[in-house]
C-alpha positions in Angstrom: 0.0 0.0 0.0 1.0 3.6 -0.3 1.2 3.9 3.5 3.6 0.9 3.7 5.8 2.4 1.0 6.1 5.6 3.1 6.9 3.6 6.2 9.6 1.7 4.2 11.0 5.0 2.9 11.4 6.3 6.5 13.1 3.0 7.6 15.5 3.3 4.6 16.2 6.9 5.5 17.1 5.9 9.0 19.4 3.2 7.8 21.1 5.1 5.0 24.3 6.7 6.3 25.0 10.4 5.9 28.5 11.5 4.9 29.1 12.8 8.4 28.1 9.4 9.8 30.5 7.6 7.5 33.3 10.0 8.6 32.5 9.3 12.3 32.6 5.6 11.7 35.9 5.9 9.9 37.5 7.7 12.9 35.8 5.3 15.3 37.5 2.4 13.6 40.9 4.0 14.2 40.1 5.0 17.8 39.2 1.5 18.9 42.5 -0.3 18.0 44.4 2.8 19.2 42.7 2.6 22.6 43.5 -1.1 22.9 47.2 -0.5 22.1 47.4 2.3 24.7 45.6 0.2 27.3 48.0 -2.7 26.8 51.0 -0.4 27.0 49.6 1.1 30.2 49.3 -2.3 31.7 52.8 -3.4 30.6 54.6 -0.3 31.8 52.6 0.4 35.0 51.4 -3.2 35.8 48.0 -1.7 37.0 45.0 -3.4 35.4 42.6 -0.6 36.8 44.5 2.1 34.9 44.5 0.0 31.7 40.7 -0.5 32.0 40.3 3.3 32.7 42.0 4.0 29.4 39.6 1.7 27.6 36.6 3.4 29.2 37.8 6.9 28.5 38.7 6.1 24.9 35.5 4.1 24.2 33.9 5.9 21.1 30.3 5.0 22.0 29.1 8.6 22.2 31.0 9.5 19.0 29.5 6.6 17.1 26.0 6.9 18.4 25.5 10.6 18.3 25.3 11.0 14.5 22.8 8.2 13.7 20.7 9.1 16.7 20.4 12.7 15.7 19.5 11.6 12.1 16.9 9.2 13.3 15.4 11.8 15.5 15.3 14.4 12.7 13.8 12.0 10.2 11.2 10.7 12.7 10.3 14.2 13.8 9.9 15.5 10.2 7.7 12.5 9.4 5.3 13.6 12.1 4.8 16.9 10.3 4.3 15.1 6.9 7.8 15.7 5.6 9.4 12.6 4.1 13.3 12.8 4.1 14.7 10.0 2.0 18.1 9.7 3.6 20.6 11.2 6.1 22.5 12.5 3.2 19.5 14.4 1.9 19.0 15.9 5.3 22.6 17.0 5.4 22.4 18.5 1.9 19.3 20.4 2.8 21.4 22.7 5.0 23.4 23.8 2.0 20.4 24.2 -0.4 20.2 27.6 -2.1 17.1 26.9 -4.3 13.7 25.5 -3.3 11.0 24.4 -5.7 7.4 24.4 -4.4 4.5 22.6 -5.9 1.3 24.6 -5.7 -1.7 22.4 -4.9 -1.5 21.0 -1.4 1.8 22.8 -0.6 1.3 26.5 -1.0 -2.4 25.9 -1.0 -4.5 23.7 1.3 -5.5 21.4 -1.6 -9.1 21.4 -0.4 -10.6 22.2 -3.8 -14.2 23.4 -4.0 -16.4 23.7 -7.1 -17.0 27.4 -7.8 -18.5 27.4 -11.2 -20.6 24.9 -13.3 -21.0 26.3 -16.8 -22.9 24.2 -19.4 -22.0 25.4 -23.0 -24.4 23.2 -24.8 -28.1 23.9 -25.1 -30.5 21.7 -23.1 -27.7 20.6 -20.8 -28.3 21.6 -17.2 -25.7 22.2 -14.5 -26.9 18.9 -12.8 -26.5 17.0 -16.0 -23.0 18.4 -16.6 -22.0 17.6 -13.1 -23.3 14.0 -13.3 -21.6 13.4 -16.6 -18.2 14.8 -15.3 -18.4 12.8 -12.1 -19.1 9.6 -14.0 -16.1 10.1 -16.3 -13.8 11.1 -13.4 -15.0 8.3 -11.1 -11.9 6.2 -11.4 -9.4 9.1 -11.4 -7.1 9.8 -8.5 -6.5 13.5 -9.4 -7.4 16.1 -6.7 -9.8 17.9 -9.1 -11.6 14.6 -9.8 -11.9 13.8 -6.1 -13.4 17.3 -5.4 -16.0 16.8 -8.1 -17.0 13.3 -7.0 -17.3 14.5 -3.3 -19.5 17.4 -4.4 -21.8 15.1 -6.4 -22.1 12.8 -3.3 -23.1 15.9 -1.2 -25.7 16.8 -3.7 -27.0 13.2 -3.8 -26.4 13.0 -7.6 -26.2 9.4 -8.8 -23.5 8.5 -11.3 -23.0 5.6 -13.7 -20.0 3.3 -14.1 -17.6 4.5 -16.9 -16.4 2.1 -19.6 -13.0 2.0 -21.3 -11.6 4.4 -18.8 -8.3 6.0 -19.8 -6.2 8.5 -17.9 -3.5 10.6 -19.4 -1.3 12.0 -16.5 -1.2 15.8 -16.4 -3.8 16.2 -19.1 -7.2 14.5 -18.4 -9.3 11.4 -18.7 -11.7 9.9 -21.2 -14.3 7.2 -21.1 -17.5 6.0 -22.8 -21.1 6.6 -21.8 -23.8 5.2 -24.0 -21.3 4.4 -26.8 -20.1 8.0 -26.8 -16.6 9.0 -25.8 -16.5 11.9 -23.3 -13.3 13.8 -22.5 -12.5 15.7 -19.3 -9.3 17.6 -19.0 -7.4 20.8 -19.6 -7.2 22.8 -22.8 -4.2 21.0 -24.1 -5.9 17.6 -23.7 -9.0 18.9 -25.6 -6.9 20.3 -28.4 -4.8 17.2 -28.8 -8.1 15.3 -29.4 -8.9 17.8 -32.2 -12.1 19.1 -30.5 -12.7 22.7 -31.4 -12.8 25.4 -28.7 -15.0 28.4 -29.6 -13.8 31.9 -28.9 -16.6 32.6 -26.3 -15.4 29.5 -24.4 -11.8 30.6 -24.6 -12.9 34.0 -23.0 -14.7 32.1 -20.2 -11.6 30.0 -19.5 -9.4 33.1 -19.6 -11.6 34.9 -17.0 -11.6 31.8 -14.7 -7.8 31.5 -15.0 -7.3 35.2 -14.0 -9.3 34.4 -10.9 -6.9 31.6 -10.0 -9.4 28.9 -10.6 -8.6 25.4 -12.0 -11.0 24.3 -14.7 -12.0 21.1 -16.4 -13.3 21.1 -19.9 -16.0 18.5 -20.7 -16.4 17.5 -24.3 -17.6 14.8 -26.7 -15.9 14.1 -30.0 -17.3 17.2 -31.7 -17.9 20.0 -29.2 -17.3 21.4 -25.7 -20.2 20.4 -23.4 -19.3 22.6 -20.4 -16.7 23.8 -17.9 -16.4 23.1 -14.3 -14.1 25.5 -12.3 -12.6 24.8 -8.9 -11.0 27.1 -6.4 -8.3 26.5 -3.8 -7.2 28.5 -0.7 -3.7 29.7 -0.1 -2.2 28.7 3.3 -2.1 31.6 5.7 1.7 31.1 6.4 2.7 30.6 2.7 3.6 34.2 2.2 5.6 34.4 5.4 7.5 31.2 4.6 8.5 32.6 1.2 9.6 35.9 2.8 11.7 34.1 5.4 13.4 31.9 2.8 14.3 34.9 0.7 16.0 36.5 3.7 18.1 33.4 3.8 19.2 34.1 0.2 17.2 31.1 -1.1 15.8 31.2 -4.6 12.1 30.2 -4.7 10.5 28.5 -7.7 6.8 27.6 -8.2 6.0 24.5 -10.2 2.5 23.7 -11.3 0.4 21.9 -13.8 -2.0 24.9 -13.9 -2.0 27.4 -16.8 0.2 30.5 -16.5 -2.6 32.9 -15.6 -3.8 30.8 -12.6 -0.2 30.2 -11.6 0.6 33.9 -11.6 -2.5 34.6 -9.6 -1.2 32.5 -6.7 2.5 33.4 -7.1 1.7 37.1 -6.9 -0.1 36.6 -3.6 2.8 34.7 -1.9 5.6 36.7 -3.6 7.2 34.2 -5.9 8.5 35.6 -9.2 10.0 32.5 -10.8 7.0 30.5 -12.1 6.9 27.4 -14.3 3.3 26.5 -15.3 1.6 23.9 -17.5 4.0 21.2 -16.3 3.4 17.4 -16.5 4.4 15.3 -13.5 7.6 14.2 -15.1 8.4 17.9 -16.0 8.2 18.8 -12.4 
């Protein structure tokens, strides 16, 4: 399961040695035989076993050997409690020297609690409820945060959905499936254009306005036309702006990475004070 994978990552991080730890172990391996030699010489020259044992006790590198792995385990474990997964002691050590930090937007700078703000049917005789039911049906098997927000909303509204057929997900773009032998597409503008579905100018204006409001939107279409748009809004974390400000004081470069379009990305980046923005990215691009 995903949870077990995270647990395994934490265990691996605790077991993976940092450069400092390897250095400490190297010196410890020299100290131990050195202590033994000095203890033996002490006994041979002084003939006092107590003093020889005292040398061994004083020279024992327990604290030296245990201090580094203990501090790394404590740091990794404490970070995990706050939802930060550190892959290794080496990564933890390198973090102290980092001069650039890249933030994802959704769920990092924002809460990731997406709420439906606009339901806009663009086809005649298609109601908001019909558009919502259709979208939720197509998105039913998707794991994307936008899809989950739509499905949760339909459940709250007691809107029943069907089971999609031939479900297909294209990461970072959208999903498609069949309902009543008709293929329905749900995704971003790029996904719709790639499937050669025309987007009218009036729909482009609507999308542009939604983007300028910082809203994420899903286009719903069949093989020939756009059926509607569902827009979702997110909330910026209260401490996001302050975090960015503090990091800049540490001479750290801040980058925003997002799969959203540039208008929506700029809306959020302007509020938190990030100027280096990379929008429209697929997961592998991030």
